[in-house]
A tleap script that builds the chain and sets N, CA, C and O, in Angstrom:
source leaprc.protein.ff14SB
mol = sequence {
  NMET ARG VAL LYS LEU ASP GLU GLY LEU PRO
  VAL SER LEU ALA GLU ARG LEU ALA LYS HIE
  GLY ILE ASP ALA ASP THR VAL PHE ALA GLU
  GLY LEU ALA GLY ARG SER ASP PRO GLU ILE
  LEU ALA ALA ALA VAL GLU GLU LYS ARG MET
  VAL PHE THR LEU ASP ARG GLY PHE GLY ASN
  ILE ARG THR TYR PRO PRO GLY SER HIE SER
  GLY ILE VAL VAL PHE ARG LEU ASP ASP GLN
  SER ALA ARG ALA VAL ILE ALA ALA VAL GLU
  ASP LEU VAL ILE HIE HIE GLU LEU ALA ASP
  LEU ALA GLY ALA VAL THR VAL ALA HIE ARG
  GLY LEU LEU ARG ILE ARG CARG
}
set mol.1.N position { -139.742 -36.545 47.847 }
set mol.1.CA position { -140.301 -37.741 47.449 }
set mol.1.C position { -139.808 -37.658 45.544 }
set mol.1.O position { -139.325 -36.764 44.849 }
set mol.2.N position { -140.313 -39.310 45.227 }
set mol.2.CA position { -139.759 -39.904 44.441 }
set mol.2.C position { -141.029 -40.110 43.957 }
set mol.2.O position { -142.018 -40.133 44.690 }
set mol.3.N position { -141.070 -40.298 42.471 }
set mol.3.CA position { -142.617 -40.609 41.639 }
set mol.3.C position { -142.200 -41.330 40.231 }
set mol.3.O position { -141.070 -41.147 39.779 }
set mol.4.N position { -143.097 -42.108 39.593 }
set mol.4.CA position { -143.132 -42.519 38.592 }
set mol.4.C position { -144.555 -42.587 37.979 }
set mol.4.O position { -145.603 -43.064 38.415 }
set mol.5.N position { -144.176 -41.812 36.574 }
set mol.5.CA position { -145.269 -41.463 36.316 }
set mol.5.C position { -145.503 -42.958 35.170 }
set mol.5.O position { -144.490 -43.363 34.600 }
set mol.6.N position { -146.074 -43.267 35.058 }
set mol.6.CA position { -147.265 -44.034 33.987 }
set mol.6.C position { -147.211 -44.477 32.727 }
set mol.6.O position { -146.037 -44.478 32.358 }
set mol.7.N position { -147.950 -44.856 31.891 }
set mol.7.CA position { -147.412 -44.792 30.711 }
set mol.7.C position { -148.788 -43.660 30.106 }
set mol.7.O position { -148.686 -43.079 29.026 }
set mol.8.N position { -150.183 -43.488 31.140 }
set mol.8.CA position { -151.880 -43.177 30.249 }
set mol.8.C position { -150.935 -40.850 30.389 }
set mol.8.O position { -151.382 -39.778 29.980 }
set mol.9.N position { -149.400 -41.278 31.281 }
set mol.9.CA position { -149.931 -39.747 32.266 }
set mol.9.C position { -148.993 -39.053 31.073 }
set mol.9.O position { -148.384 -39.704 30.223 }
set mol.10.N position { -149.002 -37.519 31.189 }
set mol.10.CA position { -148.095 -36.715 30.183 }
set mol.10.C position { -147.376 -36.751 29.911 }
set mol.10.O position { -147.153 -35.541 29.922 }
set mol.11.N position { -146.347 -37.249 29.486 }
set mol.11.CA position { -144.868 -36.557 30.000 }
set mol.11.C position { -144.111 -35.782 29.986 }
set mol.11.O position { -142.886 -35.892 30.051 }
set mol.12.N position { -145.401 -33.984 29.810 }
set mol.12.CA position { -144.598 -33.293 30.594 }
set mol.12.C position { -145.264 -33.204 31.712 }
set mol.12.O position { -145.917 -32.227 31.343 }
set mol.13.N position { -145.802 -33.472 33.175 }
set mol.13.CA position { -145.282 -33.643 33.870 }
set mol.13.C position { -144.767 -33.849 34.622 }
set mol.13.O position { -144.907 -33.269 35.698 }
set mol.14.N position { -144.143 -34.538 34.460 }
set mol.14.CA position { -142.547 -34.778 35.021 }
set mol.14.C position { -141.785 -33.025 35.846 }
set mol.14.O position { -141.362 -32.440 36.843 }
set mol.15.N position { -142.190 -32.986 34.061 }
set mol.15.CA position { -141.695 -30.916 34.470 }
set mol.15.C position { -141.746 -30.376 35.714 }
set mol.15.O position { -140.919 -30.204 36.609 }
set mol.16.N position { -143.853 -29.959 35.452 }
set mol.16.CA position { -144.105 -30.037 36.058 }
set mol.16.C position { -144.603 -29.972 37.420 }
set mol.16.O position { -145.220 -29.089 38.016 }
set mol.17.N position { -144.042 -31.528 37.895 }
set mol.17.CA position { -143.942 -31.955 39.364 }
set mol.17.C position { -142.844 -31.465 40.107 }
set mol.17.O position { -142.933 -31.039 41.259 }
set mol.18.N position { -141.384 -31.554 39.164 }
set mol.18.CA position { -140.333 -30.689 39.466 }
set mol.18.C position { -140.593 -29.281 39.907 }
set mol.18.O position { -139.822 -28.763 40.715 }
set mol.19.N position { -141.202 -28.893 39.629 }
set mol.19.CA position { -141.250 -27.674 40.520 }
set mol.19.C position { -142.023 -26.837 42.161 }
set mol.19.O position { -141.905 -25.863 42.905 }
set mol.20.N position { -142.859 -28.159 41.924 }
set mol.20.CA position { -143.135 -28.267 43.459 }
set mol.20.C position { -142.888 -29.318 43.972 }
set mol.20.O position { -143.619 -30.036 44.654 }
set mol.21.N position { -140.714 -29.596 43.331 }
set mol.21.CA position { -140.054 -30.497 44.307 }
set mol.21.C position { -140.429 -31.560 44.433 }
set mol.21.O position { -140.873 -31.954 45.512 }
set mol.22.N position { -140.334 -32.509 43.092 }
set mol.22.CA position { -141.359 -33.654 43.472 }
set mol.22.C position { -140.508 -33.943 41.581 }
set mol.22.O position { -140.569 -33.415 40.471 }
set mol.23.N position { -139.601 -35.419 42.439 }
set mol.23.CA position { -138.723 -35.646 41.595 }
set mol.23.C position { -139.332 -36.763 40.323 }
set mol.23.O position { -139.346 -37.912 40.764 }
set mol.24.N position { -139.686 -36.697 39.284 }
set mol.24.CA position { -140.721 -37.749 38.790 }
set mol.24.C position { -139.610 -38.144 37.753 }
set mol.24.O position { -138.416 -37.884 37.598 }
set mol.25.N position { -140.574 -38.902 37.109 }
set mol.25.CA position { -139.408 -40.556 36.026 }
set mol.25.C position { -140.787 -40.702 35.521 }
set mol.25.O position { -141.915 -40.682 36.016 }
set mol.26.N position { -140.339 -40.837 34.500 }
set mol.26.CA position { -141.460 -41.422 33.669 }
set mol.26.C position { -141.327 -42.993 32.965 }
set mol.26.O position { -140.350 -43.026 32.217 }
set mol.27.N position { -141.981 -44.139 33.017 }
set mol.27.CA position { -142.598 -45.138 32.618 }
set mol.27.C position { -141.035 -44.739 30.733 }
set mol.27.O position { -139.941 -45.278 30.563 }
set mol.28.N position { -141.758 -43.647 29.813 }
set mol.28.CA position { -141.157 -44.030 28.742 }
set mol.28.C position { -139.747 -43.906 29.199 }
set mol.28.O position { -139.093 -44.930 29.400 }
set mol.29.N position { -139.230 -42.726 29.378 }
set mol.29.CA position { -138.248 -42.327 29.882 }
set mol.29.C position { -136.982 -43.741 30.382 }
set mol.29.O position { -135.780 -43.706 30.117 }
set mol.30.N position { -137.693 -44.857 31.128 }
set mol.30.CA position { -136.348 -45.749 31.227 }
set mol.30.C position { -137.273 -47.312 30.552 }
set mol.30.O position { -137.548 -48.319 31.205 }
set mol.31.N position { -137.538 -47.085 29.296 }
set mol.31.CA position { -137.981 -47.849 28.887 }
set mol.31.C position { -138.909 -49.294 29.704 }
set mol.31.O position { -138.711 -50.435 30.120 }
set mol.32.N position { -139.651 -48.592 29.600 }
set mol.32.CA position { -140.480 -49.090 30.641 }
set mol.32.C position { -141.696 -49.600 29.684 }
set mol.32.O position { -142.163 -50.740 29.688 }
set mol.33.N position { -142.137 -48.441 28.808 }
set mol.33.CA position { -143.408 -48.843 27.839 }
set mol.33.C position { -144.012 -49.885 27.793 }
set mol.33.O position { -143.308 -50.868 28.025 }
set mol.34.N position { -145.549 -50.169 27.484 }
set mol.34.CA position { -145.925 -51.383 27.870 }
set mol.34.C position { -145.555 -52.222 28.717 }
set mol.34.O position { -146.242 -53.243 28.748 }
set mol.35.N position { -144.300 -52.132 29.764 }
set mol.35.CA position { -144.936 -53.358 29.926 }
set mol.35.C position { -146.172 -53.678 30.872 }
set mol.35.O position { -147.315 -53.226 30.802 }
set mol.36.N position { -145.610 -54.613 31.809 }
set mol.36.CA position { -147.186 -55.552 32.494 }
set mol.36.C position { -146.547 -54.566 33.703 }
set mol.36.O position { -145.402 -54.235 34.010 }
set mol.37.N position { -148.237 -54.199 34.361 }
set mol.37.CA position { -148.062 -53.435 36.229 }
set mol.37.C position { -146.892 -53.885 36.843 }
set mol.37.O position { -145.774 -53.390 36.705 }
set mol.38.N position { -147.257 -55.025 37.653 }
set mol.38.CA position { -145.991 -55.834 38.285 }
set mol.38.C position { -144.683 -55.317 37.958 }
set mol.38.O position { -144.040 -54.622 38.745 }
set mol.39.N position { -144.088 -55.804 36.266 }
set mol.39.CA position { -143.139 -54.885 35.851 }
set mol.39.C position { -142.531 -53.412 36.042 }
set mol.39.O position { -141.361 -53.126 35.790 }
set mol.40.N position { -143.057 -52.929 36.304 }
set mol.40.CA position { -143.589 -50.976 37.016 }
set mol.40.C position { -143.506 -51.322 38.259 }
set mol.40.O position { -142.652 -50.642 38.828 }
set mol.41.N position { -143.840 -51.821 38.709 }
set mol.41.CA position { -144.558 -51.441 40.082 }
set mol.41.C position { -142.894 -51.645 40.889 }
set mol.41.O position { -142.285 -50.851 41.606 }
set mol.42.N position { -142.416 -53.398 40.299 }
set mol.42.CA position { -140.624 -53.966 40.621 }
set mol.42.C position { -140.225 -52.200 40.183 }
set mol.42.O position { -139.953 -51.545 41.189 }
set mol.43.N position { -140.168 -51.473 38.981 }
set mol.43.CA position { -138.312 -51.047 38.812 }
set mol.43.C position { -138.983 -49.737 40.097 }
set mol.43.O position { -138.227 -49.248 40.936 }
set mol.44.N position { -140.703 -49.304 39.989 }
set mol.44.CA position { -141.093 -48.529 41.022 }
set mol.44.C position { -140.055 -48.615 43.010 }
set mol.44.O position { -139.456 -48.169 43.989 }
set mol.45.N position { -140.567 -49.437 42.323 }
set mol.45.CA position { -140.216 -50.544 44.270 }
set mol.45.C position { -138.388 -50.137 44.556 }
set mol.45.O position { -138.041 -49.562 45.588 }
set mol.46.N position { -137.622 -50.452 43.726 }
set mol.46.CA position { -136.340 -50.070 43.113 }
set mol.46.C position { -135.832 -49.574 43.037 }
set mol.46.O position { -134.621 -49.757 43.169 }
set mol.47.N position { -136.292 -48.737 42.811 }
set mol.47.CA position { -136.175 -46.484 43.272 }
set mol.47.C position { -136.502 -46.171 44.173 }
set mol.47.O position { -135.857 -45.361 44.838 }
set mol.48.N position { -137.747 -46.732 44.602 }
set mol.48.CA position { -138.256 -46.042 46.029 }
set mol.48.C position { -138.698 -45.709 44.897 }
set mol.48.O position { -137.696 -45.755 44.183 }
set mol.49.N position { -139.720 -45.343 44.150 }
set mol.49.CA position { -140.620 -44.645 43.969 }
set mol.49.C position { -142.792 -44.936 43.714 }
set mol.49.O position { -143.466 -45.801 43.156 }
set mol.50.N position { -143.034 -43.971 44.302 }
set mol.50.CA position { -144.391 -44.051 44.776 }
set mol.50.C position { -145.033 -43.724 43.071 }
set mol.50.O position { -145.141 -42.602 42.577 }
set mol.51.N position { -145.495 -45.399 42.215 }
set mol.51.CA position { -146.338 -45.336 41.016 }
set mol.51.C position { -147.358 -43.868 40.918 }
set mol.51.O position { -147.364 -43.202 41.953 }
set mol.52.N position { -148.056 -43.431 39.956 }
set mol.52.CA position { -148.919 -42.497 39.800 }
set mol.52.C position { -149.686 -42.536 38.179 }
set mol.52.O position { -149.613 -41.696 37.283 }
set mol.53.N position { -150.320 -43.664 38.212 }
set mol.53.CA position { -151.639 -43.668 36.921 }
set mol.53.C position { -152.862 -44.106 36.765 }
set mol.53.O position { -153.590 -43.865 37.728 }
set mol.54.N position { -153.427 -44.762 35.739 }
set mol.54.CA position { -154.595 -43.936 35.167 }
set mol.54.C position { -155.288 -45.396 35.206 }
set mol.54.O position { -156.472 -45.644 34.974 }
set mol.55.N position { -154.342 -46.230 35.530 }
set mol.55.CA position { -154.561 -47.797 35.234 }
set mol.55.C position { -155.747 -48.127 36.991 }
set mol.55.O position { -155.521 -47.837 38.166 }
set mol.56.N position { -156.675 -48.672 36.471 }
set mol.56.CA position { -157.523 -49.440 37.839 }
set mol.56.C position { -156.774 -50.699 38.547 }
set mol.56.O position { -156.521 -51.026 39.706 }
set mol.57.N position { -156.530 -51.290 37.118 }
set mol.57.CA position { -155.310 -51.875 37.939 }
set mol.57.C position { -154.470 -52.296 39.298 }
set mol.57.O position { -154.301 -53.260 40.045 }
set mol.58.N position { -154.187 -51.354 39.174 }
set mol.58.CA position { -153.190 -51.129 39.998 }
set mol.58.C position { -153.543 -50.593 40.633 }
set mol.58.O position { -152.607 -50.019 41.190 }
set mol.59.N position { -155.248 -50.064 41.387 }
set mol.59.CA position { -155.456 -50.281 42.926 }
set mol.59.C position { -156.240 -51.804 43.356 }
set mol.59.O position { -156.971 -51.643 44.334 }
set mol.60.N position { -156.235 -52.908 42.947 }
set mol.60.CA position { -156.748 -53.992 43.382 }
set mol.60.C position { -155.563 -53.947 44.667 }
set mol.60.O position { -154.367 -54.079 44.408 }
set mol.61.N position { -155.959 -53.788 45.763 }
set mol.61.CA position { -155.297 -53.974 47.301 }
set mol.61.C position { -154.816 -55.691 46.617 }
set mol.61.O position { -154.166 -55.963 45.608 }
set mol.62.N position { -155.340 -56.437 47.469 }
set mol.62.CA position { -154.722 -57.756 47.042 }
set mol.62.C position { -153.997 -58.549 45.657 }
set mol.62.O position { -153.569 -59.675 45.402 }
set mol.63.N position { -154.173 -56.971 44.805 }
set mol.63.CA position { -152.835 -57.549 43.567 }
set mol.63.C position { -151.511 -56.753 44.223 }
set mol.63.O position { -150.450 -57.024 43.662 }
set mol.64.N position { -151.437 -55.813 45.330 }
set mol.64.CA position { -150.431 -54.963 45.627 }
set mol.64.C position { -150.772 -54.399 46.688 }
set mol.64.O position { -151.153 -53.249 46.908 }
set mol.65.N position { -150.582 -55.454 47.477 }
set mol.65.CA position { -151.085 -54.753 49.447 }
set mol.65.C position { -150.507 -53.433 49.789 }
set mol.65.O position { -149.346 -53.294 49.405 }
set mol.66.N position { -151.132 -52.239 50.536 }
set mol.66.CA position { -150.428 -51.571 50.900 }
set mol.66.C position { -148.990 -52.453 51.505 }
set mol.66.O position { -148.580 -53.613 51.555 }
set mol.67.N position { -148.701 -51.530 51.773 }
set mol.67.CA position { -147.404 -51.596 52.842 }
set mol.67.C position { -145.810 -52.696 51.588 }
set mol.67.O position { -144.706 -52.966 52.059 }
set mol.68.N position { -146.087 -52.934 50.634 }
set mol.68.CA position { -145.395 -53.545 50.115 }
set mol.68.C position { -144.572 -52.748 49.143 }
set mol.68.O position { -143.373 -52.956 49.334 }
set mol.69.N position { -144.728 -52.203 48.511 }
set mol.69.CA position { -144.219 -50.832 47.772 }
set mol.69.C position { -144.742 -49.632 48.002 }
set mol.69.O position { -145.905 -49.531 48.391 }
set mol.70.N position { -143.989 -48.610 47.802 }
set mol.70.CA position { -143.990 -47.363 48.006 }
set mol.70.C position { -145.018 -45.777 48.369 }
set mol.70.O position { -145.147 -44.711 48.970 }
set mol.71.N position { -145.512 -46.758 47.425 }
set mol.71.CA position { -147.396 -45.606 47.896 }
set mol.71.C position { -147.462 -45.709 46.056 }
set mol.71.O position { -146.703 -45.403 45.136 }
set mol.72.N position { -149.032 -46.412 46.204 }
set mol.72.CA position { -149.647 -46.275 43.791 }
set mol.72.C position { -150.980 -45.624 44.055 }
set mol.72.O position { -151.941 -45.910 44.769 }
set mol.73.N position { -150.738 -44.797 43.354 }
set mol.73.CA position { -151.941 -43.314 43.452 }
set mol.73.C position { -152.774 -43.286 41.615 }
set mol.73.O position { -152.471 -42.807 40.523 }
set mol.74.N position { -153.912 -44.102 42.180 }
set mol.74.CA position { -154.605 -43.903 41.123 }
set mol.74.C position { -155.633 -43.236 40.917 }
set mol.74.O position { -156.518 -43.106 41.763 }
set mol.75.N position { -155.664 -42.633 39.566 }
set mol.75.CA position { -156.583 -41.346 39.347 }
set mol.75.C position { -157.576 -41.898 39.050 }
set mol.75.O position { -157.297 -42.995 38.565 }
set mol.76.N position { -158.630 -41.715 39.085 }
set mol.76.CA position { -159.989 -41.499 38.466 }
set mol.76.C position { -160.450 -40.788 37.796 }
set mol.76.O position { -161.174 -40.041 38.455 }
set mol.77.N position { -160.465 -40.427 36.205 }
set mol.77.CA position { -161.025 -39.128 35.739 }
set mol.77.C position { -161.038 -39.436 34.794 }
set mol.77.O position { -160.149 -39.875 34.064 }
set mol.78.N position { -163.083 -39.072 34.509 }
set mol.78.CA position { -164.518 -39.010 33.371 }
set mol.78.C position { -163.444 -38.028 32.273 }
set mol.78.O position { -163.767 -37.961 31.087 }
set mol.79.N position { -162.347 -37.397 32.697 }
set mol.79.CA position { -161.956 -37.382 31.071 }
set mol.79.C position { -160.799 -37.676 31.894 }
set mol.79.O position { -160.358 -37.747 33.041 }
set mol.80.N position { -160.554 -37.810 30.632 }
set mol.80.CA position { -158.870 -38.322 30.440 }
set mol.80.C position { -157.535 -37.105 30.268 }
set mol.80.O position { -156.648 -37.083 31.120 }
set mol.81.N position { -157.520 -36.176 29.143 }
set mol.81.CA position { -157.441 -35.337 28.811 }
set mol.81.C position { -156.227 -35.171 29.429 }
set mol.81.O position { -156.047 -35.651 30.549 }
set mol.82.N position { -154.948 -34.260 28.576 }
set mol.82.CA position { -153.543 -34.444 29.616 }
set mol.82.C position { -154.076 -33.554 30.427 }
set mol.82.O position { -154.017 -33.695 31.648 }
set mol.83.N position { -154.850 -32.201 29.658 }
set mol.83.CA position { -155.164 -31.123 30.538 }
set mol.83.C position { -155.804 -32.036 31.348 }
set mol.83.O position { -155.045 -32.552 32.169 }
set mol.84.N position { -156.820 -32.364 31.383 }
set mol.84.CA position { -157.785 -33.156 33.423 }
set mol.84.C position { -156.338 -34.120 33.779 }
set mol.84.O position { -155.728 -34.261 34.839 }
set mol.85.N position { -156.122 -34.638 32.545 }
set mol.85.CA position { -154.881 -35.409 34.363 }
set mol.85.C position { -153.414 -34.175 35.447 }
set mol.85.O position { -153.181 -34.193 36.655 }
set mol.86.N position { -152.827 -33.387 34.453 }
set mol.86.CA position { -152.677 -32.966 35.009 }
set mol.86.C position { -152.787 -31.841 35.562 }
set mol.86.O position { -151.950 -30.987 35.854 }
set mol.87.N position { -154.451 -31.933 35.751 }
set mol.87.CA position { -155.116 -30.738 37.305 }
set mol.87.C position { -155.205 -31.418 37.871 }
set mol.87.O position { -154.929 -31.044 39.011 }
set mol.88.N position { -155.699 -33.256 37.781 }
set mol.88.CA position { -155.583 -33.788 39.913 }
set mol.88.C position { -154.753 -34.123 39.374 }
set mol.88.O position { -155.657 -34.149 38.539 }
set mol.89.N position { -153.697 -34.512 38.822 }
set mol.89.CA position { -151.700 -34.495 39.627 }
set mol.89.C position { -151.829 -32.586 40.181 }
set mol.89.O position { -152.604 -32.309 41.097 }
set mol.90.N position { -151.662 -32.362 40.045 }
set mol.90.CA position { -151.693 -31.084 40.076 }
set mol.90.C position { -151.815 -30.860 41.347 }
set mol.90.O position { -150.816 -30.791 42.062 }
set mol.91.N position { -153.422 -30.668 41.967 }
set mol.91.CA position { -154.449 -30.535 43.316 }
set mol.91.C position { -153.750 -31.683 43.399 }
set mol.91.O position { -152.550 -31.471 43.575 }
set mol.92.N position { -154.101 -33.015 43.328 }
set mol.92.CA position { -152.820 -33.687 44.530 }
set mol.92.C position { -151.928 -32.901 45.527 }
set mol.92.O position { -152.231 -32.192 46.487 }
set mol.93.N position { -150.666 -33.273 44.966 }
set mol.93.CA position { -149.241 -32.550 44.835 }
set mol.93.C position { -150.434 -30.928 45.828 }
set mol.93.O position { -150.324 -30.415 46.942 }
set mol.94.N position { -150.923 -30.807 45.247 }
set mol.94.CA position { -150.975 -28.737 46.191 }
set mol.94.C position { -150.724 -29.006 47.233 }
set mol.94.O position { -149.815 -28.865 48.052 }
set mol.95.N position { -152.774 -29.938 47.016 }
set mol.95.CA position { -153.448 -29.812 48.883 }
set mol.95.C position { -153.314 -31.269 49.335 }
set mol.95.O position { -154.239 -31.534 50.103 }
set mol.96.N position { -152.609 -32.163 49.163 }
set mol.96.CA position { -151.482 -33.736 50.146 }
set mol.96.C position { -150.484 -33.682 50.114 }
set mol.96.O position { -149.841 -33.440 49.093 }
set mol.97.N position { -149.976 -33.910 51.325 }
set mol.97.CA position { -148.698 -34.038 51.274 }
set mol.97.C position { -148.309 -35.877 50.868 }
set mol.97.O position { -148.740 -36.900 51.400 }
set mol.98.N position { -147.422 -35.704 49.824 }
set mol.98.CA position { -147.858 -37.388 49.496 }
set mol.98.C position { -146.867 -38.665 50.513 }
set mol.98.O position { -147.017 -39.864 50.745 }
set mol.99.N position { -145.995 -37.770 50.849 }
set mol.99.CA position { -145.174 -38.313 52.232 }
set mol.99.C position { -146.409 -38.776 53.139 }
set mol.99.O position { -145.978 -39.417 54.098 }
set mol.100.N position { -147.830 -38.658 53.152 }
set mol.100.CA position { -148.386 -39.396 53.724 }
set mol.100.C position { -149.847 -40.468 52.905 }
set mol.100.O position { -150.901 -40.875 53.393 }
set mol.101.N position { -149.356 -40.590 51.764 }
set mol.101.CA position { -149.089 -41.387 50.918 }
set mol.101.C position { -148.733 -42.280 50.680 }
set mol.101.O position { -149.432 -43.021 49.988 }
set mol.102.N position { -147.326 -42.735 51.169 }
set mol.102.CA position { -146.283 -43.217 52.039 }
set mol.102.C position { -147.240 -45.229 52.064 }
set mol.102.O position { -148.084 -45.627 52.867 }
set mol.103.N position { -146.823 -45.739 51.265 }
set mol.103.CA position { -147.085 -47.152 51.127 }
set mol.103.C position { -148.321 -47.205 50.846 }
set mol.103.O position { -148.775 -48.313 50.559 }
set mol.104.N position { -149.079 -46.214 50.846 }
set mol.104.CA position { -150.376 -46.833 50.835 }
set mol.104.C position { -150.621 -46.796 48.800 }
set mol.104.O position { -149.935 -46.366 47.873 }
set mol.105.N position { -152.031 -47.536 48.911 }
set mol.105.CA position { -153.354 -47.967 47.716 }
set mol.105.C position { -153.776 -46.410 48.105 }
set mol.105.O position { -153.862 -46.060 49.282 }
set mol.106.N position { -154.060 -45.403 46.863 }
set mol.106.CA position { -154.645 -44.052 47.477 }
set mol.106.C position { -155.334 -43.837 45.660 }
set mol.106.O position { -154.640 -43.516 44.695 }
set mol.107.N position { -156.789 -44.115 45.635 }
set mol.107.CA position { -157.768 -43.633 44.353 }
set mol.107.C position { -158.412 -41.817 45.207 }
set mol.107.O position { -158.850 -41.178 46.164 }
set mol.108.N position { -157.810 -41.926 43.402 }
set mol.108.CA position { -158.108 -40.057 43.778 }
set mol.108.C position { -159.101 -39.686 42.721 }
set mol.108.O position { -158.539 -39.432 41.656 }
set mol.109.N position { -160.006 -39.610 42.697 }
set mol.109.CA position { -161.658 -39.698 42.493 }
set mol.109.C position { -162.491 -38.332 42.362 }
set mol.109.O position { -163.615 -38.349 42.864 }
set mol.110.N position { -162.084 -37.212 41.774 }
set mol.110.CA position { -163.066 -35.695 41.754 }
set mol.110.C position { -162.453 -34.592 43.199 }
set mol.110.O position { -163.226 -33.682 43.497 }
set mol.111.N position { -161.178 -34.695 43.996 }
set mol.111.CA position { -161.031 -33.879 44.434 }
set mol.111.C position { -161.515 -35.266 46.031 }
set mol.111.O position { -161.515 -34.847 47.189 }
set mol.112.N position { -161.808 -36.551 45.763 }
set mol.112.CA position { -161.528 -37.328 46.547 }
set mol.112.C position { -160.268 -37.913 47.138 }
set mol.112.O position { -159.135 -37.806 46.671 }
set mol.113.N position { -160.609 -38.503 48.159 }
set mol.113.CA position { -158.869 -39.526 48.162 }
set mol.113.C position { -159.535 -40.608 48.887 }
set mol.113.O position { -160.372 -40.326 49.745 }
set mol.114.N position { -159.179 -42.068 48.563 }
set mol.114.CA position { -159.907 -43.201 48.621 }
set mol.114.C position { -157.553 -43.531 49.390 }
set mol.114.O position { -156.472 -43.125 48.962 }
set mol.115.N position { -157.869 -44.206 50.292 }
set mol.115.CA position { -156.431 -44.086 50.727 }
set mol.115.C position { -156.526 -45.743 52.198 }
set mol.115.O position { -156.778 -45.748 53.403 }
set mol.116.N position { -156.207 -46.750 51.291 }
set mol.116.CA position { -155.737 -47.781 51.635 }
set mol.116.C position { -154.791 -48.602 52.457 }
set mol.116.O position { -154.055 -49.368 51.834 }
set mol.117.N position { -154.699 -48.559 53.752 }
set mol.117.CA position { -153.276 -48.731 54.455 }
set mol.117.C position { -152.769 -49.695 54.632 }
set mol.117.O position { -151.669 -49.721 55.184 }
savepdb mol mol.pdb
quit
């Protein structure tokens, strides 16, 4: 699975995801930091990458309809510290098959997933 990490996520997460067999790239590594959500999603679509983000705007299915991209996972976390974000992302990749989320808009909140296909 290929993932693009949005700028709110720790850059170190890319290395941690690699240990789970996930090819993760960051918006920082590609010079996309500070770009608009549509620009980030366009880059992810071009690279066939799923977007992991804290940005709730990506959860809008009218703006980002399921099936128009490789998948979006929005992490809605009460605690957005690096430690909490890393734990939430690792929980997702350990307990769920990312291929099942391909093309969907998924919101991960408190260990539960809301998946829009």
